[in-house]
PDB file as gemmi writes it, atoms N, CA and C in Angstrom:
CRYST1    1.000    1.000    1.000  90.00  90.00  90.00 P 1                      
ATOM      1  N   UNK A   1     110.995 104.637  89.133  1.00  0.00           N  
ATOM      2  CA  UNK A   1     110.529 104.617  87.498  1.00  0.00           C  
ATOM      3  C   UNK A   1     111.691 105.257  86.963  1.00  0.00           C  
ATOM      4  N   UNK A   2     112.990 104.812  85.718  1.00  0.00           N  
ATOM      5  CA  UNK A   2     113.439 105.731  85.086  1.00  0.00           C  
ATOM      6  C   UNK A   2     113.077 106.846  84.605  1.00  0.00           C  
ATOM      7  N   UNK A   3     112.106 106.989  84.058  1.00  0.00           N  
ATOM      8  CA  UNK A   3     111.067 108.253  83.432  1.00  0.00           C  
ATOM      9  C   UNK A   3     110.238 108.448  84.216  1.00  0.00           C  
ATOM     10  N   UNK A   4     109.584 109.466  84.035  1.00  0.00           N  
ATOM     11  CA  UNK A   4     108.220 109.776  84.461  1.00  0.00           C  
ATOM     12  C   UNK A   4     107.243 108.365  83.557  1.00  0.00           C  
ATOM     13  N   UNK A   5     106.833 107.871  83.636  1.00  0.00           N  
ATOM     14  CA  UNK A   5     105.105 107.348  82.450  1.00  0.00           C  
ATOM     15  C   UNK A   5     105.220 107.375  81.233  1.00  0.00           C  
ATOM     16  N   UNK A   6     104.782 108.773  81.297  1.00  0.00           N  
ATOM     17  CA  UNK A   6     104.271 108.812  79.976  1.00  0.00           C  
ATOM     18  C   UNK A   6     106.021 109.457  78.855  1.00  0.00           C  
ATOM     19  N   UNK A   7     107.330 109.414  79.730  1.00  0.00           N  
ATOM     20  CA  UNK A   7     108.049 109.130  78.935  1.00  0.00           C  
ATOM     21  C   UNK A   7     108.788 107.611  77.610  1.00  0.00           C  
ATOM     22  N   UNK A   8     108.469 106.898  79.412  1.00  0.00           N  
ATOM     23  CA  UNK A   8     108.362 105.736  78.710  1.00  0.00           C  
ATOM     24  C   UNK A   8     107.393 105.504  77.908  1.00  0.00           C  
ATOM     25  N   UNK A   9     106.071 105.521  78.016  1.00  0.00           N  
ATOM     26  CA  UNK A   9     105.303 105.347  77.023  1.00  0.00           C  
ATOM     27  C   UNK A   9     105.372 105.879  75.244  1.00  0.00           C  
ATOM     28  N   UNK A  10     106.293 106.793  75.730  1.00  0.00           N  
ATOM     29  CA  UNK A  10     106.311 107.437  73.874  1.00  0.00           C  
ATOM     30  C   UNK A  10     107.546 107.052  73.651  1.00  0.00           C  
ATOM     31  N   UNK A  11     108.358 106.229  74.550  1.00  0.00           N  
ATOM     32  CA  UNK A  11     109.359 105.939  73.505  1.00  0.00           C  
ATOM     33  C   UNK A  11     109.189 104.291  72.847  1.00  0.00           C  
ATOM     34  N   UNK A  12     108.380 103.921  74.109  1.00  0.00           N  
ATOM     35  CA  UNK A  12     108.352 102.655  73.785  1.00  0.00           C  
ATOM     36  C   UNK A  12     107.064 102.677  72.899  1.00  0.00           C  
ATOM     37  N   UNK A  13     106.502 103.201  71.786  1.00  0.00           N  
ATOM     38  CA  UNK A  13     105.360 103.691  71.505  1.00  0.00           C  
ATOM     39  C   UNK A  13     105.507 102.961  69.596  1.00  0.00           C  
ATOM     40  N   UNK A  14     107.342 103.349  69.462  1.00  0.00           N  
ATOM     41  CA  UNK A  14     107.693 103.098  68.630  1.00  0.00           C  
ATOM     42  C   UNK A  14     107.798 101.417  67.967  1.00  0.00           C  
ATOM     43  N   UNK A  15     107.423 101.547  66.387  1.00  0.00           N  
ATOM     44  CA  UNK A  15     107.026 100.824  66.175  1.00  0.00           C  
ATOM     45  C   UNK A  15     107.439  99.238  66.344  1.00  0.00           C  
ATOM     46  N   UNK A  16     107.535  97.803  66.230  1.00  0.00           N  
ATOM     47  CA  UNK A  16     108.315  97.004  66.670  1.00  0.00           C  
ATOM     48  C   UNK A  16     109.022  97.495  65.258  1.00  0.00           C  
ATOM     49  N   UNK A  17     110.090  96.462  65.231  1.00  0.00           N  
ATOM     50  CA  UNK A  17     111.550  96.705  64.903  1.00  0.00           C  
ATOM     51  C   UNK A  17     111.951  95.540  64.746  1.00  0.00           C  
ATOM     52  N   UNK A  18     112.933  95.368  63.737  1.00  0.00           N  
ATOM     53  CA  UNK A  18     113.627  94.090  63.135  1.00  0.00           C  
ATOM     54  C   UNK A  18     115.221  93.799  64.845  1.00  0.00           C  
ATOM     55  N   UNK A  19     114.504  92.768  64.876  1.00  0.00           N  
ATOM     56  CA  UNK A  19     115.312  92.395  66.211  1.00  0.00           C  
ATOM     57  C   UNK A  19     116.301  91.836  66.020  1.00  0.00           C  
ATOM     58  N   UNK A  20     117.782  93.095  66.467  1.00  0.00           N  
ATOM     59  CA  UNK A  20     119.188  92.912  66.557  1.00  0.00           C  
ATOM     60  C   UNK A  20     119.215  91.245  66.590  1.00  0.00           C  
ATOM     61  N   UNK A  21     120.484  90.508  66.017  1.00  0.00           N  
ATOM     62  CA  UNK A  21     121.606  89.762  66.550  1.00  0.00           C  
ATOM     63  C   UNK A  21     123.048  90.444  67.078  1.00  0.00           C  
ATOM     64  N   UNK A  22     122.915  90.395  68.129  1.00  0.00           N  
ATOM     65  CA  UNK A  22     124.385  90.728  68.212  1.00  0.00           C  
ATOM     66  C   UNK A  22     124.858  89.358  68.310  1.00  0.00           C  
ATOM     67  N   UNK A  23     126.053  89.201  69.232  1.00  0.00           N  
ATOM     68  CA  UNK A  23     127.649  89.021  68.895  1.00  0.00           C  
ATOM     69  C   UNK A  23     127.399  86.881  69.673  1.00  0.00           C  
ATOM     70  N   UNK A  24     126.148  86.804  69.931  1.00  0.00           N  
ATOM     71  CA  UNK A  24     125.710  85.522  70.043  1.00  0.00           C  
ATOM     72  C   UNK A  24     125.532  84.688  68.701  1.00  0.00           C  
ATOM     73  N   UNK A  25     125.616  83.435  69.883  1.00  0.00           N  
ATOM     74  CA  UNK A  25     125.376  82.674  68.666  1.00  0.00           C  
ATOM     75  C   UNK A  25     123.804  82.712  68.057  1.00  0.00           C  
ATOM     76  N   UNK A  26     123.422  81.864  66.773  1.00  0.00           N  
ATOM     77  CA  UNK A  26     122.509  82.238  66.311  1.00  0.00           C  
ATOM     78  C   UNK A  26     121.117  81.540  66.923  1.00  0.00           C  
ATOM     79  N   UNK A  27     121.573  80.435  67.261  1.00  0.00           N  
ATOM     80  CA  UNK A  27     121.061  79.155  67.830  1.00  0.00           C  
ATOM     81  C   UNK A  27     120.372  79.065  68.735  1.00  0.00           C  
ATOM     82  N   UNK A  28     121.067  80.384  70.059  1.00  0.00           N  
ATOM     83  CA  UNK A  28     120.950  80.305  70.893  1.00  0.00           C  
ATOM     84  C   UNK A  28     119.357  81.345  71.131  1.00  0.00           C  
ATOM     85  N   UNK A  29     118.731  80.992  72.274  1.00  0.00           N  
ATOM     86  CA  UNK A  29     117.963  82.382  72.349  1.00  0.00           C  
ATOM     87  C   UNK A  29     117.915  83.179  72.931  1.00  0.00           C  
ATOM     88  N   UNK A  30     117.376  84.386  73.209  1.00  0.00           N  
ATOM     89  CA  UNK A  30     117.776  85.547  73.514  1.00  0.00           C  
ATOM     90  C   UNK A  30     117.638  85.373  74.523  1.00  0.00           C  
ATOM     91  N   UNK A  31     116.669  84.802  75.282  1.00  0.00           N  
ATOM     92  CA  UNK A  31     117.083  85.523  76.740  1.00  0.00           C  
ATOM     93  C   UNK A  31     118.379  85.083  77.585  1.00  0.00           C  
ATOM     94  N   UNK A  32     118.996  83.666  76.500  1.00  0.00           N  
ATOM     95  CA  UNK A  32     120.165  83.683  77.468  1.00  0.00           C  
ATOM     96  C   UNK A  32     121.161  84.359  78.127  1.00  0.00           C  
ATOM     97  N   UNK A  33     121.238  85.461  77.317  1.00  0.00           N  
ATOM     98  CA  UNK A  33     122.269  86.768  77.729  1.00  0.00           C  
ATOM     99  C   UNK A  33     121.303  87.977  78.731  1.00  0.00           C  
ATOM    100  N   UNK A  34     119.830  86.992  78.728  1.00  0.00           N  
ATOM    101  CA  UNK A  34     118.922  88.461  79.882  1.00  0.00           C  
ATOM    102  C   UNK A  34     120.189  88.472  81.601  1.00  0.00           C  
ATOM    103  N   UNK A  35     120.187  89.743  81.382  1.00  0.00           N  
ATOM    104  CA  UNK A  35     120.339  90.230  82.622  1.00  0.00           C  
ATOM    105  C   UNK A  35     119.764  89.263  83.845  1.00  0.00           C  
ATOM    106  N   UNK A  36     118.374  89.709  83.710  1.00  0.00           N  
ATOM    107  CA  UNK A  36     117.603  89.598  84.612  1.00  0.00           C  
ATOM    108  C   UNK A  36     117.693  87.634  85.303  1.00  0.00           C  
ATOM    109  N   UNK A  37     118.585  87.187  84.505  1.00  0.00           N  
ATOM    110  CA  UNK A  37     118.504  85.023  84.586  1.00  0.00           C  
ATOM    111  C   UNK A  37     119.472  85.534  85.663  1.00  0.00           C  
ATOM    112  N   UNK A  38     120.332  87.339  86.657  1.00  0.00           N  
ATOM    113  CA  UNK A  38     120.560  86.470  86.743  1.00  0.00           C  
ATOM    114  C   UNK A  38     120.374  87.349  88.581  1.00  0.00           C  
ATOM    115  N   UNK A  39     118.994  87.553  88.524  1.00  0.00           N  
ATOM    116  CA  UNK A  39     118.712  88.161  89.758  1.00  0.00           C  
ATOM    117  C   UNK A  39     117.671  87.826  89.848  1.00  0.00           C  
ATOM    118  N   UNK A  40     117.000  88.362  91.167  1.00  0.00           N  
ATOM    119  CA  UNK A  40     115.941  87.318  91.418  1.00  0.00           C  
ATOM    120  C   UNK A  40     114.694  87.635  90.751  1.00  0.00           C  
ATOM    121  N   UNK A  41     113.636  86.273  90.406  1.00  0.00           N  
ATOM    122  CA  UNK A  41     112.188  86.651  89.792  1.00  0.00           C  
ATOM    123  C   UNK A  41     111.105  86.993  90.213  1.00  0.00           C  
ATOM    124  N   UNK A  42     111.532  87.370  91.745  1.00  0.00           N  
ATOM    125  CA  UNK A  42     110.512  88.699  92.630  1.00  0.00           C  
ATOM    126  C   UNK A  42     110.693  89.656  92.069  1.00  0.00           C  
ATOM    127  N   UNK A  43     112.357  90.190  91.750  1.00  0.00           N  
ATOM    128  CA  UNK A  43     111.745  91.846  91.359  1.00  0.00           C  
ATOM    129  C   UNK A  43     111.310  92.157  90.317  1.00  0.00           C  
ATOM    130  N   UNK A  44     110.568  90.635  89.095  1.00  0.00           N  
ATOM    131  CA  UNK A  44     110.068  91.054  88.224  1.00  0.00           C  
ATOM    132  C   UNK A  44     108.553  90.853  87.807  1.00  0.00           C  
ATOM    133  N   UNK A  45     108.302  90.310  89.494  1.00  0.00           N  
ATOM    134  CA  UNK A  45     106.534  89.571  89.511  1.00  0.00           C  
ATOM    135  C   UNK A  45     105.991  90.430  90.784  1.00  0.00           C  
ATOM    136  N   UNK A  46     105.116  90.719  89.978  1.00  0.00           N  
ATOM    137  CA  UNK A  46     104.332  90.706  91.702  1.00  0.00           C  
ATOM    138  C   UNK A  46     103.581  89.619  92.600  1.00  0.00           C  
ATOM    139  N   UNK A  47     103.594  90.327  94.458  1.00  0.00           N  
ATOM    140  CA  UNK A  47     103.446  88.944  94.939  1.00  0.00           C  
ATOM    141  C   UNK A  47     101.641  89.635  95.222  1.00  0.00           C  
ATOM    142  N   UNK A  48     101.216  88.380  95.057  1.00  0.00           N  
ATOM    143  CA  UNK A  48      99.426  88.906  95.461  1.00  0.00           C  
ATOM    144  C   UNK A  48      99.567  89.730  96.779  1.00  0.00           C  
ATOM    145  N   UNK A  49      98.625  90.734  96.574  1.00  0.00           N  
ATOM    146  CA  UNK A  49      98.364  91.905  97.603  1.00  0.00           C  
ATOM    147  C   UNK A  49      99.287  92.759  97.901  1.00  0.00           C  
ATOM    148  N   UNK A  50     100.182  93.061  96.900  1.00  0.00           N  
ATOM    149  CA  UNK A  50     101.127  94.061  97.036  1.00  0.00           C  
ATOM    150  C   UNK A  50     100.937  95.612  96.833  1.00  0.00           C  
ATOM    151  N   UNK A  51     101.138  96.539  97.871  1.00  0.00           N  
ATOM    152  CA  UNK A  51     100.948  97.855  98.537  1.00  0.00           C  
ATOM    153  C   UNK A  51     101.374  98.325  97.113  1.00  0.00           C  
ATOM    154  N   UNK A  52     100.669  98.915  96.407  1.00  0.00           N  
ATOM    155  CA  UNK A  52     100.785 100.699  95.859  1.00  0.00           C  
ATOM    156  C   UNK A  52     102.776 101.033  95.258  1.00  0.00           C  
ATOM    157  N   UNK A  53     102.879 101.887  96.372  1.00  0.00           N  
ATOM    158  CA  UNK A  53     104.268 102.137  97.275  1.00  0.00           C  
ATOM    159  C   UNK A  53     105.231 101.168  96.613  1.00  0.00           C  
ATOM    160  N   UNK A  54     104.785  99.992  96.958  1.00  0.00           N  
ATOM    161  CA  UNK A  54     106.464  98.691  97.095  1.00  0.00           C  
ATOM    162  C   UNK A  54     105.830  98.162  96.008  1.00  0.00           C  
ATOM    163  N   UNK A  55     105.068  97.858  95.348  1.00  0.00           N  
ATOM    164  CA  UNK A  55     104.833  97.497  93.365  1.00  0.00           C  
ATOM    165  C   UNK A  55     105.536  98.491  92.801  1.00  0.00           C  
ATOM    166  N   UNK A  56     105.323  99.775  93.148  1.00  0.00           N  
ATOM    167  CA  UNK A  56     106.225 100.927  92.306  1.00  0.00           C  
ATOM    168  C   UNK A  56     107.522 101.149  92.409  1.00  0.00           C  
ATOM    169  N   UNK A  57     108.365 101.299  93.248  1.00  0.00           N  
ATOM    170  CA  UNK A  57     109.056 100.560  93.936  1.00  0.00           C  
ATOM    171  C   UNK A  57     110.188  99.196  92.917  1.00  0.00           C  
ATOM    172  N   UNK A  58     109.498  98.151  93.541  1.00  0.00           N  
ATOM    173  CA  UNK A  58     110.246  96.787  92.826  1.00  0.00           C  
ATOM    174  C   UNK A  58     109.733  96.766  91.422  1.00  0.00           C  
ATOM    175  N   UNK A  59     108.306  97.977  90.919  1.00  0.00           N  
ATOM    176  CA  UNK A  59     109.434  97.694  89.432  1.00  0.00           C  
ATOM    177  C   UNK A  59     110.274  99.003  89.267  1.00  0.00           C  
ATOM    178  N   UNK A  60     110.572  99.617  89.822  1.00  0.00           N  
ATOM    179  CA  UNK A  60     111.133 100.280  89.163  1.00  0.00           C  
ATOM    180  C   UNK A  60     113.059  99.801  89.109  1.00  0.00           C  
ATOM    181  N   UNK A  61     113.216  99.080  90.237  1.00  0.00           N  
ATOM    182  CA  UNK A  61     113.955  98.697  90.601  1.00  0.00           C  
ATOM    183  C   UNK A  61     114.201  97.483  89.475  1.00  0.00           C  
ATOM    184  N   UNK A  62     113.598  96.633  88.736  1.00  0.00           N  
ATOM    185  CA  UNK A  62     113.300  95.831  88.009  1.00  0.00           C  
ATOM    186  C   UNK A  62     113.323  96.691  86.754  1.00  0.00           C  
ATOM    187  N   UNK A  63     113.280  97.376  86.473  1.00  0.00           N  
ATOM    188  CA  UNK A  63     113.200  98.470  84.865  1.00  0.00           C  
ATOM    189  C   UNK A  63     115.051  98.312  85.083  1.00  0.00           C  
ATOM    190  N   UNK A  64     115.506  99.246  86.161  1.00  0.00           N  
ATOM    191  CA  UNK A  64     116.922  99.927  86.160  1.00  0.00           C  
ATOM    192  C   UNK A  64     117.695  98.472  85.759  1.00  0.00           C  
ATOM    193  N   UNK A  65     116.699  97.097  85.972  1.00  0.00           N  
ATOM    194  CA  UNK A  65     118.367  95.982  85.532  1.00  0.00           C  
ATOM    195  C   UNK A  65     118.287  96.190  84.407  1.00  0.00           C  
ATOM    196  N   UNK A  66     116.125  96.381  83.439  1.00  0.00           N  
ATOM    197  CA  UNK A  66     116.156  95.513  82.313  1.00  0.00           C  
ATOM    198  C   UNK A  66     117.399  97.104  81.587  1.00  0.00           C  
ATOM    199  N   UNK A  67     117.555  98.481  81.937  1.00  0.00           N  
ATOM    200  CA  UNK A  67     117.766  99.204  81.348  1.00  0.00           C  
ATOM    201  C   UNK A  67     119.337  99.153  81.267  1.00  0.00           C  
ATOM    202  N   UNK A  68     120.156  98.366  81.869  1.00  0.00           N  
ATOM    203  CA  UNK A  68     121.620  97.925  81.407  1.00  0.00           C  
ATOM    204  C   UNK A  68     121.563  96.086  80.808  1.00  0.00           C  
ATOM    205  N   UNK A  69     119.999  95.836  80.031  1.00  0.00           N  
ATOM    206  CA  UNK A  69     119.972  94.535  79.656  1.00  0.00           C  
ATOM    207  C   UNK A  69     120.942  94.920  77.869  1.00  0.00           C  
ATOM    208  N   UNK A  70     121.189  93.846  77.615  1.00  0.00           N  
ATOM    209  CA  UNK A  70     121.860  93.805  76.245  1.00  0.00           C  
ATOM    210  C   UNK A  70     120.726  93.486  74.924  1.00  0.00           C  
ATOM    211  N   UNK A  71     119.151  92.586  75.318  1.00  0.00           N  
ATOM    212  CA  UNK A  71     118.241  91.776  74.941  1.00  0.00           C  
ATOM    213  C   UNK A  71     117.008  92.516  75.460  1.00  0.00           C  
ATOM    214  N   UNK A  72     117.092  94.055  76.016  1.00  0.00           N  
ATOM    215  CA  UNK A  72     115.933  94.445  76.691  1.00  0.00           C  
ATOM    216  C   UNK A  72     115.059  94.542  74.717  1.00  0.00           C  
ATOM    217  N   UNK A  73     115.521  94.487  73.888  1.00  0.00           N  
ATOM    218  CA  UNK A  73     114.430  94.752  73.165  1.00  0.00           C  
ATOM    219  C   UNK A  73     113.452  93.581  72.355  1.00  0.00           C  
ATOM    220  N   UNK A  74     114.610  92.886  72.255  1.00  0.00           N  
ATOM    221  CA  UNK A  74     114.025  91.481  72.429  1.00  0.00           C  
ATOM    222  C   UNK A  74     113.156  90.856  72.819  1.00  0.00           C  
ATOM    223  N   UNK A  75     113.361  90.697  74.239  1.00  0.00           N  
ATOM    224  CA  UNK A  75     112.473  90.671  75.143  1.00  0.00           C  
ATOM    225  C   UNK A  75     110.663  91.580  75.229  1.00  0.00           C  
ATOM    226  N   UNK A  76     111.543  92.637  74.992  1.00  0.00           N  
ATOM    227  CA  UNK A  76     110.382  93.237  74.619  1.00  0.00           C  
ATOM    228  C   UNK A  76     109.390  93.162  73.605  1.00  0.00           C  
ATOM    229  N   UNK A  77     109.968  92.974  72.613  1.00  0.00           N  
ATOM    230  CA  UNK A  77     109.185  92.012  71.682  1.00  0.00           C  
ATOM    231  C   UNK A  77     108.788  90.628  72.671  1.00  0.00           C  
ATOM    232  N   UNK A  78     109.462  90.149  72.787  1.00  0.00           N  
ATOM    233  CA  UNK A  78     108.947  88.657  73.004  1.00  0.00           C  
ATOM    234  C   UNK A  78     107.029  89.234  74.091  1.00  0.00           C  
ATOM    235  N   UNK A  79     107.409  89.615  74.827  1.00  0.00           N  
ATOM    236  CA  UNK A  79     106.410  90.400  75.668  1.00  0.00           C  
ATOM    237  C   UNK A  79     105.243  90.975  74.778  1.00  0.00           C  
ATOM    238  N   UNK A  80     105.206  91.458  73.919  1.00  0.00           N  
ATOM    239  CA  UNK A  80     104.330  92.474  73.524  1.00  0.00           C  
ATOM    240  C   UNK A  80     103.487  91.673  72.097  1.00  0.00           C  
ATOM    241  N   UNK A  81     104.713  90.874  71.741  1.00  0.00           N  
ATOM    242  CA  UNK A  81     103.486  89.654  70.342  1.00  0.00           C  
ATOM    243  C   UNK A  81     103.312  88.277  71.532  1.00  0.00           C  
ATOM    244  N   UNK A  82     103.567  87.736  72.371  1.00  0.00           N  
ATOM    245  CA  UNK A  82     103.241  86.701  72.981  1.00  0.00           C  
ATOM    246  C   UNK A  82     100.909  86.936  73.483  1.00  0.00           C  
ATOM    247  N   UNK A  83     101.049  87.803  74.017  1.00  0.00           N  
ATOM    248  CA  UNK A  83     101.165  89.056  75.103  1.00  0.00           C  
ATOM    249  C   UNK A  83     101.046  87.784  76.856  1.00  0.00           C  
ATOM    250  N   UNK A  84     102.728  88.697  77.276  1.00  0.00           N  
ATOM    251  CA  UNK A  84     103.134  88.881  78.058  1.00  0.00           C  
ATOM    252  C   UNK A  84     101.470  89.188  79.589  1.00  0.00           C  
ATOM    253  N   UNK A  85     100.993  88.721  79.916  1.00  0.00           N  
ATOM    254  CA  UNK A  85     100.071  89.302  81.022  1.00  0.00           C  
ATOM    255  C   UNK A  85     100.385  89.558  81.928  1.00  0.00           C  
ATOM    256  N   UNK A  86     101.811  89.461  82.489  1.00  0.00           N  
ATOM    257  CA  UNK A  86     102.241  89.930  84.087  1.00  0.00           C  
ATOM    258  C   UNK A  86     103.735  90.316  83.816  1.00  0.00           C  
ATOM    259  N   UNK A  87     104.648  91.207  85.284  1.00  0.00           N  
ATOM    260  CA  UNK A  87     105.343  90.990  85.291  1.00  0.00           C  
ATOM    261  C   UNK A  87     106.486  92.241  84.530  1.00  0.00           C  
ATOM    262  N   UNK A  88     107.222  92.594  84.843  1.00  0.00           N  
ATOM    263  CA  UNK A  88     108.078  93.074  83.990  1.00  0.00           C  
ATOM    264  C   UNK A  88     108.801  93.053  82.582  1.00  0.00           C  
ATOM    265  N   UNK A  89     108.187  92.878  81.532  1.00  0.00           N  
ATOM    266  CA  UNK A  89     109.217  92.904  80.143  1.00  0.00           C  
ATOM    267  C   UNK A  89     109.996  94.127  79.649  1.00  0.00           C  
ATOM    268  N   UNK A  90     111.548  93.541  79.092  1.00  0.00           N  
ATOM    269  CA  UNK A  90     111.457  94.756  78.435  1.00  0.00           C  
ATOM    270  C   UNK A  90     111.613  96.340  78.841  1.00  0.00           C  
ATOM    271  N   UNK A  91     111.579  96.357  79.651  1.00  0.00           N  
ATOM    272  CA  UNK A  91     111.669  97.515  80.794  1.00  0.00           C  
ATOM    273  C   UNK A  91     110.211  98.231  80.861  1.00  0.00           C  
ATOM    274  N   UNK A  92     108.776  96.991  80.788  1.00  0.00           N  
ATOM    275  CA  UNK A  92     107.589  98.068  80.667  1.00  0.00           C  
ATOM    276  C   UNK A  92     106.922  96.557  81.413  1.00  0.00           C  
ATOM    277  N   UNK A  93     106.095  97.838  81.784  1.00  0.00           N  
ATOM    278  CA  UNK A  93     104.975  97.012  83.092  1.00  0.00           C  
ATOM    279  C   UNK A  93     104.173  96.445  82.161  1.00  0.00           C  
ATOM    280  N   UNK A  94     102.809  95.351  82.909  1.00  0.00           N  
ATOM    281  CA  UNK A  94     101.869  94.883  81.716  1.00  0.00           C  
ATOM    282  C   UNK A  94     100.935  96.062  81.843  1.00  0.00           C  
ATOM    283  N   UNK A  95     100.567  96.938  82.481  1.00  0.00           N  
ATOM    284  CA  UNK A  95     100.230  98.022  81.932  1.00  0.00           C  
ATOM    285  C   UNK A  95     100.345  99.313  80.822  1.00  0.00           C  
ATOM    286  N   UNK A  96     102.166  99.512  80.777  1.00  0.00           N  
ATOM    287  CA  UNK A  96     102.455  99.489  79.754  1.00  0.00           C  
ATOM    288  C   UNK A  96     102.254  99.047  78.402  1.00  0.00           C  
ATOM    289  N   UNK A  97     102.704  97.606  78.831  1.00  0.00           N  
ATOM    290  CA  UNK A  97     102.556  96.770  77.478  1.00  0.00           C  
ATOM    291  C   UNK A  97     101.036  96.840  76.506  1.00  0.00           C  
ATOM    292  N   UNK A  98      99.987  97.029  77.575  1.00  0.00           N  
ATOM    293  CA  UNK A  98      98.671  96.977  76.791  1.00  0.00           C  
ATOM    294  C   UNK A  98      98.822  98.268  76.228  1.00  0.00           C  
ATOM    295  N   UNK A  99      98.835  99.418  76.861  1.00  0.00           N  
ATOM    296  CA  UNK A  99      99.125 100.418  76.478  1.00  0.00           C  
ATOM    297  C   UNK A  99      99.568 100.807  74.980  1.00  0.00           C  
ATOM    298  N   UNK A 100     100.930  99.718  74.823  1.00  0.00           N  
ATOM    299  CA  UNK A 100     102.004 100.063  73.742  1.00  0.00           C  
ATOM    300  C   UNK A 100     101.225  99.553  72.444  1.00  0.00           C  
ATOM    301  N   UNK A 101     100.196  98.421  72.973  1.00  0.00           N  
ATOM    302  CA  UNK A 101      99.710  97.486  71.942  1.00  0.00           C  
ATOM    303  C   UNK A 101      98.258  98.115  71.553  1.00  0.00           C  
ATOM    304  N   UNK A 102      97.789  99.154  72.428  1.00  0.00           N  
ATOM    305  CA  UNK A 102      96.911  99.641  72.003  1.00  0.00           C  
ATOM    306  C   UNK A 102      96.984 100.405  70.525  1.00  0.00           C  
ATOM    307  N   UNK A 103      97.962 101.006  71.159  1.00  0.00           N  
ATOM    308  CA  UNK A 103      98.603 102.417  70.243  1.00  0.00           C  
ATOM    309  C   UNK A 103      99.121 101.695  68.738  1.00  0.00           C  
ATOM    310  N   UNK A 104      99.755  99.863  68.727  1.00  0.00           N  
ATOM    311  CA  UNK A 104     100.171 100.171  67.910  1.00  0.00           C  
ATOM    312  C   UNK A 104      98.621  99.474  66.780  1.00  0.00           C  
ATOM    313  N   UNK A 105      97.825  98.868  67.697  1.00  0.00           N  
ATOM    314  CA  UNK A 105      96.739  98.673  66.540  1.00  0.00           C  
ATOM    315  C   UNK A 105      96.013  99.559  66.201  1.00  0.00           C  
ATOM    316  N   UNK A 106      95.722 101.184  67.084  1.00  0.00           N  
ATOM    317  CA  UNK A 106      95.524 101.621  66.166  1.00  0.00           C  
ATOM    318  C   UNK A 106      96.163 102.385  65.546  1.00  0.00           C  
ATOM    319  N   UNK A 107      97.891 102.812  65.392  1.00  0.00           N  
ATOM    320  CA  UNK A 107      97.880 102.904  64.431  1.00  0.00           C  
ATOM    321  C   UNK A 107      98.316 102.158  62.925  1.00  0.00           C  
ATOM    322  N   UNK A 108      97.911 100.960  63.354  1.00  0.00           N  
ATOM    323  CA  UNK A 108      98.187 100.023  61.725  1.00  0.00           C  
ATOM    324  C   UNK A 108      96.517  99.898  61.189  1.00  0.00           C  
ATOM    325  N   UNK A 109      95.834 100.958  62.140  1.00  0.00           N  
ATOM    326  CA  UNK A 109      94.015 101.363  61.802  1.00  0.00           C  
ATOM    327  C   UNK A 109      94.132 102.353  60.718  1.00  0.00           C  
ATOM    328  N   UNK A 110      94.507 103.190  61.105  1.00  0.00           N  
ATOM    329  CA  UNK A 110      95.021 104.326  60.821  1.00  0.00           C  
ATOM    330  C   UNK A 110      95.912 104.495  59.172  1.00  0.00           C  
ATOM    331  N   UNK A 111      97.219 103.290  59.281  1.00  0.00           N  
ATOM    332  CA  UNK A 111      97.624 103.234  58.656  1.00  0.00           C  
ATOM    333  C   UNK A 111      96.765 102.656  57.438  1.00  0.00           C  
ATOM    334  N   UNK A 112      96.030 101.148  57.274  1.00  0.00           N  
ATOM    335  CA  UNK A 112      95.430 100.941  56.285  1.00  0.00           C  
ATOM    336  C   UNK A 112      94.366 100.967  55.719  1.00  0.00           C  
ATOM    337  N   UNK A 113      93.527 102.256  56.666  1.00  0.00           N  
ATOM    338  CA  UNK A 113      92.624 103.549  56.080  1.00  0.00           C  
ATOM    339  C   UNK A 113      93.433 104.115  55.521  1.00  0.00           C  
ATOM    340  N   UNK A 114      94.007 104.981  55.243  1.00  0.00           N  
ATOM    341  CA  UNK A 114      95.298 105.700  54.594  1.00  0.00           C  
ATOM    342  C   UNK A 114      94.945 104.221  53.414  1.00  0.00           C  
ATOM    343  N   UNK A 115      96.301 103.889  53.433  1.00  0.00           N  
ATOM    344  CA  UNK A 115      95.999 102.854  52.028  1.00  0.00           C  
ATOM    345  C   UNK A 115      94.576 103.093  51.183  1.00  0.00           C  
ATOM    346  N   UNK A 116      93.579 102.466  52.015  1.00  0.00           N  
ATOM    347  CA  UNK A 116      92.208 102.073  51.577  1.00  0.00           C  
ATOM    348  C   UNK A 116      92.110 103.295  50.865  1.00  0.00           C  
ATOM    349  N   UNK A 117      91.943 104.343  51.263  1.00  0.00           N  
ATOM    350  CA  UNK A 117      91.190 105.836  50.819  1.00  0.00           C  
ATOM    351  C   UNK A 117      92.687 106.572  49.674  1.00  0.00           C  
ATOM    352  N   UNK A 118      93.795 106.105  49.629  1.00  0.00           N  
ATOM    353  CA  UNK A 118      94.356 106.292  48.555  1.00  0.00           C  
ATOM    354  C   UNK A 118      94.130 105.162  47.541  1.00  0.00           C  
ATOM    355  N   UNK A 119      94.224 103.987  47.690  1.00  0.00           N  
ATOM    356  CA  UNK A 119      93.928 103.458  46.450  1.00  0.00           C  
ATOM    357  C   UNK A 119      92.717 103.573  45.562  1.00  0.00           C  
ATOM    358  N   UNK A 120      91.570 104.036  46.701  1.00  0.00           N  
ATOM    359  CA  UNK A 120      89.906 104.487  45.691  1.00  0.00           C  
ATOM    360  C   UNK A 120      90.227 105.499  45.305  1.00  0.00           C  
ATOM    361  N   UNK A 121      91.456 106.709  46.121  1.00  0.00           N  
ATOM    362  CA  UNK A 121      91.431 107.950  44.675  1.00  0.00           C  
ATOM    363  C   UNK A 121      92.373 107.588  43.580  1.00  0.00           C  
ATOM    364  N   UNK A 122      92.940 106.588  43.601  1.00  0.00           N  
ATOM    365  CA  UNK A 122      93.867 106.400  42.670  1.00  0.00           C  
ATOM    366  C   UNK A 122      93.151 105.848  41.735  1.00  0.00           C  
ATOM    367  N   UNK A 123      92.338 105.174  42.082  1.00  0.00           N  
ATOM    368  CA  UNK A 123      91.402 104.323  41.110  1.00  0.00           C  
ATOM    369  C   UNK A 123      90.321 105.864  40.797  1.00  0.00           C  
ATOM    370  N   UNK A 124      90.136 106.123  41.707  1.00  0.00           N  
ATOM    371  CA  UNK A 124      88.786 106.887  40.391  1.00  0.00           C  
ATOM    372  C   UNK A 124      89.184 108.199  39.857  1.00  0.00           C  
ATOM    373  N   UNK A 125      90.979 108.303  40.105  1.00  0.00           N  
ATOM    374  CA  UNK A 125      91.761 109.163  39.227  1.00  0.00           C  
ATOM    375  C   UNK A 125      91.932 108.753  37.446  1.00  0.00           C  
TER     376      UNK A 125                                                      
END                                                                             
């Protein structure tokens, strides 16, 4: 891993951002510029019964590829919105994506509660 897991998850917990369109043709899908298209797909997806040490090493290598990818954010958002249940996408493992999604859901609920209580207070005033 490039960062200890807790640091990766803190960065990943950023709310969804508008996906920037880089200098590519806007009609071309984001994945046409993905660095992983040139790498072995096995790096990003676990073989069955992969030992933990091998999995961690493979995921670290996949994340290094993602770190230099010009469409990493687009890839990450794709994996979070689909949601992709397997593999490393946008520099996050499936487990890390589940944490990000849970944090987003919790944040959204908190924002809804805050908006509701603000509206209730304003109506009472």
